[in-house]
Backbone as JSON Lines, residues from 0, in Angstrom:
{"i":0,"aa":"M","n":[0.81,-1.19,0.0],"ca":[0.0,0.0,0.0],"c":[0.86,1.26,0.0]}
{"i":1,"aa":"Y","n":[1.85,1.3,0.9],"ca":[2.69,2.49,0.99],"c":[3.52,2.68,-0.27]}
{"i":2,"aa":"K","n":[3.93,1.57,-0.87],"ca":[4.71,1.68,-2.1],"c":[3.91,2.35,-3.2]}
{"i":3,"aa":"E","n":[2.66,2.0,-3.27],"ca":[1.8,2.59,-4.31],"c":[1.58,4.08,-4.06]}
{"i":4,"aa":"V","n":[1.43,4.44,-2.8],"ca":[1.25,5.86,-2.47],"c":[2.52,6.63,-2.82]}
{"i":5,"aa":"L","n":[3.67,6.07,-2.45],"ca":[4.93,6.76,-2.75],"c":[5.19,6.82,-4.25]}
{"i":6,"aa":"R","n":[4.82,5.81,-4.96],"ca":[5.01,5.83,-6.41],"c":[4.13,6.87,-7.09]}
{"i":7,"aa":"S","n":[3.0,7.16,-6.49],"ca":[2.08,8.11,-7.11],"c":[2.5,9.57,-6.91]}
{"i":8,"aa":"I","n":[3.41,9.81,-5.98],"ca":[3.86,11.19,-5.73],"c":[4.9,11.56,-6.78]}
{"i":9,"aa":"E","n":[4.69,12.67,-7.41],"ca":[5.64,13.12,-8.43],"c":[6.89,13.7,-7.78]}
{"i":10,"aa":"N","n":[8.01,13.46,-8.38],"ca":[9.32,13.98,-7.94],"c":[9.68,13.58,-6.51]}
{"i":11,"aa":"I","n":[9.28,12.41,-6.09],"ca":[9.6,11.97,-4.73],"c":[11.08,11.63,-4.6]}
{"i":12,"aa":"E","n":[11.75,11.36,-5.69],"ca":[13.16,10.99,-5.62],"c":[14.05,12.14,-5.15]}
{"i":13,"aa":"I","n":[13.53,13.33,-5.12],"ca":[14.32,14.48,-4.67],"c":[14.41,14.56,-3.15]}
{"i":14,"aa":"Y","n":[13.47,13.98,-2.43],"ca":[13.44,14.08,-0.97],"c":[14.66,13.45,-0.29]}
{"i":15,"aa":"P","n":[15.11,12.28,-0.68],"ca":[16.33,11.76,-0.06],"c":[17.55,12.64,-0.34]}
{"i":16,"aa":"V","n":[17.6,13.21,-1.51],"ca":[18.72,14.09,-1.85],"c":[18.68,15.34,-0.98]}
{"i":17,"aa":"I","n":[17.51,15.9,-0.8],"ca":[17.36,17.09,0.05],"c":[17.73,16.76,1.49]}
{"i":18,"aa":"S","n":[17.31,15.61,1.97],"ca":[17.64,15.2,3.35],"c":[19.14,15.06,3.53]}
{"i":19,"aa":"L","n":[19.78,14.42,2.6],"ca":[21.23,14.27,2.68],"c":[21.93,15.62,2.6]}
{"i":20,"aa":"L","n":[21.46,16.48,1.76],"ca":[22.04,17.81,1.63],"c":[21.91,18.61,2.92]}
{"i":21,"aa":"I","n":[20.75,18.55,3.55],"ca":[20.55,19.24,4.83],"c":[21.5,18.7,5.88]}
{"i":22,"aa":"F","n":[21.64,17.39,5.95],"ca":[22.55,16.78,6.92],"c":[23.99,17.21,6.68]}
{"i":23,"aa":"V","n":[24.44,17.15,5.45],"ca":[25.83,17.5,5.14],"c":[26.08,18.98,5.42]}
{"i":24,"aa":"I","n":[25.17,19.85,5.06],"ca":[25.33,21.28,5.33],"c":[25.41,21.53,6.82]}
{"i":25,"aa":"F","n":[24.53,20.91,7.59],"ca":[24.56,21.06,9.04],"c":[25.89,20.56,9.61]}
{"i":26,"aa":"F","n":[26.35,19.41,9.16],"ca":[27.61,18.84,9.63],"c":[28.78,19.76,9.31]}
{"i":27,"aa":"V","n":[28.82,20.3,8.12],"ca":[29.91,21.2,7.72],"c":[29.87,22.48,8.54]}
{"i":28,"aa":"I","n":[28.69,23.03,8.76],"ca":[28.57,24.25,9.57],"c":[29.05,24.0,10.99]}
{"i":29,"aa":"M","n":[28.66,22.88,11.57],"ca":[29.1,22.56,12.93],"c":[30.61,22.34,12.98]}
{"i":30,"aa":"F","n":[31.16,21.71,11.98],"ca":[32.61,21.49,11.92],"c":[33.35,22.82,11.83]}
{"i":31,"aa":"I","n":[32.87,23.72,11.01],"ca":[33.5,25.05,10.9],"c":[33.37,25.79,12.22]}
{"i":32,"aa":"W","n":[32.22,25.7,12.86],"ca":[32.04,26.37,14.16],"c":[33.02,25.83,15.2]}
{"i":33,"aa":"V","n":[33.19,24.52,15.22],"ca":[34.12,23.91,16.19],"c":[35.54,24.39,15.93]}
{"i":34,"aa":"L","n":[35.91,24.55,14.7],"ca":[37.26,25.0,14.39],"c":[37.48,26.48,14.68]}
{"i":35,"aa":"T","n":[36.42,27.27,14.62],"ca":[36.59,28.72,14.76],"c":[36.14,29.27,16.11]}
{"i":36,"aa":"V","n":[35.59,28.44,16.97],"ca":[35.11,28.94,18.26],"c":[36.31,29.42,19.09]}
{"i":37,"aa":"P","n":[36.18,30.55,19.77],"ca":[37.29,31.06,20.57],"c":[37.64,30.13,21.73]}
{"i":38,"aa":"K","n":[38.9,30.07,22.03],"ca":[39.39,29.2,23.1],"c":[38.82,29.61,24.45]}
{"i":39,"aa":"N","n":[38.67,30.89,24.69],"ca":[38.15,31.32,25.99],"c":[36.69,30.91,26.17]}
{"i":40,"aa":"Y","n":[35.93,30.83,25.1],"ca":[34.55,30.35,25.19],"c":[34.51,28.88,25.62]}
{"i":41,"aa":"I","n":[35.39,28.09,25.05],"ca":[35.45,26.67,25.41],"c":[35.9,26.51,26.85]}
{"i":42,"aa":"D","n":[36.87,27.29,27.26],"ca":[37.32,27.23,28.65],"c":[36.22,27.64,29.61]}
{"i":43,"aa":"H","n":[35.47,28.65,29.24],"ca":[34.36,29.09,30.08],"c":[33.29,27.99,30.2]}
{"i":44,"aa":"M","n":[32.93,27.4,29.09],"ca":[31.92,26.33,29.11],"c":[32.43,25.1,29.87]}
{"i":45,"aa":"K","n":[33.7,24.84,29.73],"ca":[34.28,23.68,30.41],"c":[34.28,23.86,31.92]}
{"i":46,"aa":"S","n":[34.45,25.08,32.38],"ca":[34.55,25.32,33.81],"c":[33.21,25.62,34.47]}
{"i":47,"aa":"L","n":[32.14,25.72,33.72],"ca":[30.85,26.05,34.31],"c":[30.41,25.09,35.42]}
{"i":48,"aa":"P","n":[30.48,23.81,35.24],"ca":[30.01,22.94,36.32],"c":[30.94,22.95,37.53]}
{"i":49,"aa":"M","n":[32.12,23.5,37.39],"ca":[33.1,23.44,38.47],"c":[33.31,24.78,39.17]}
{"i":50,"aa":"E","n":[32.52,25.77,38.84],"ca":[32.71,27.06,39.48],"c":[32.44,26.94,40.97]}
{"i":51,"aa":"E","n":[33.31,27.53,41.79],"ca":[33.21,27.37,43.23],"c":[32.42,28.48,43.9]}
{"i":52,"aa":"D","n":[32.08,29.52,43.19],"ca":[31.36,30.62,43.82],"c":[29.86,30.33,43.98]}
{"i":53,"aa":"E","n":[29.39,29.25,43.42],"ca":[28.0,28.87,43.59],"c":[27.86,27.97,44.82]}
{"i":54,"aa":"I","n":[26.74,28.1,45.48],"ca":[26.45,27.23,46.6],"c":[25.64,26.05,46.07]}
{"i":55,"aa":"T","n":[26.17,24.89,46.25],"ca":[25.46,23.71,45.79],"c":[24.82,23.0,46.96]}
{"i":56,"aa":"K","n":[23.68,22.47,46.72],"ca":[22.95,21.78,47.77],"c":[23.38,20.31,47.76]}
{"i":57,"aa":"K","n":[23.9,19.87,48.88],"ca":[24.35,18.49,48.98],"c":[23.25,17.65,49.62]}
{"i":58,"aa":"E","n":[23.04,16.51,49.03],"ca":[22.04,15.61,49.6],"c":[22.72,14.7,50.62]}
{"i":59,"aa":"P","n":[22.05,14.41,51.73],"ca":[22.67,13.55,52.75],"c":[22.81,12.12,52.31]}
């Protein structure tokens, strides 16, 4: 049943290509961002859970 529905849609072969293109573009953008992100931003994010000026509630 689903095969017949999919066969009846015109230009359906473009959808997998579009999906792959979106994935590759997203991956490339994230890769470029990782390479260009400032070092101090990464250090700041890395130290967020370890900041000592916050009071943390300890469970007994």
